[in-house]
C-alpha positions, 0 to 999 in steps of 0.5 A: 502502522507507520515505519516509526511504529516498528523496526525496519524489515528487510527482504532479499532477492536473487537478482534485479530481473524479478523485482517481485521475487523477494524472500521473506521479511527479516529484522536485519540485513544480516538475517537476509544474508544468513537466509540466502546462505541457507538457500545455497548462496556462497561467498562471492555471490551477489544478492539484492537487499531492500527495506520493506515498506508497508503498502499505502491503503489510502491509494485505493480509497476513492471518495469520488467513486463512492459519491458517484455510486450514490448519484448513480443509485439515486438516478437509477431509483428516481430517474430524471428527477435526480439528474442534476443532483451533483455531489462531485467536487468538480470545479467547485473550489469551496467544496474541496476542503470539505471533500478532503476532510471526508476522504480522509475519514473514509480512508480511516474507516477503511483502514480501521475495518481492515485492522478489525477483521485482521486483514492487514496486508502481508506484502510490502514495497521494497525500496532502497535496494542495494547489491550485497556480496555474500562474505 
């Protein structure tokens, strides 16, 4: 799901020292402030509010690792006969476009699997962080 598929979410934290200590996700900055007040923040105190961005699953998908695992398995099963069998892109420029196409397919496959098993990330990157004074 991309940012354009849904409304922006926001999170707040007490101070910038603990950059992973965000409180919940909220539909608006106003909701963040109201939640901070319910946690005991008083007018004049500062919190930090940022926009929540879903993590990019593709940063954990490495097609070259899959290919390397296949090569290792073949070497393990077939020994020296598979030693020169090379699936990597390496310095072979003409393979790059094909590699990119299949890396994208692998990323899509992983993302589809995660959605189908209902394990979408329930955590976010928080960006565009700004200090807000409670009024």
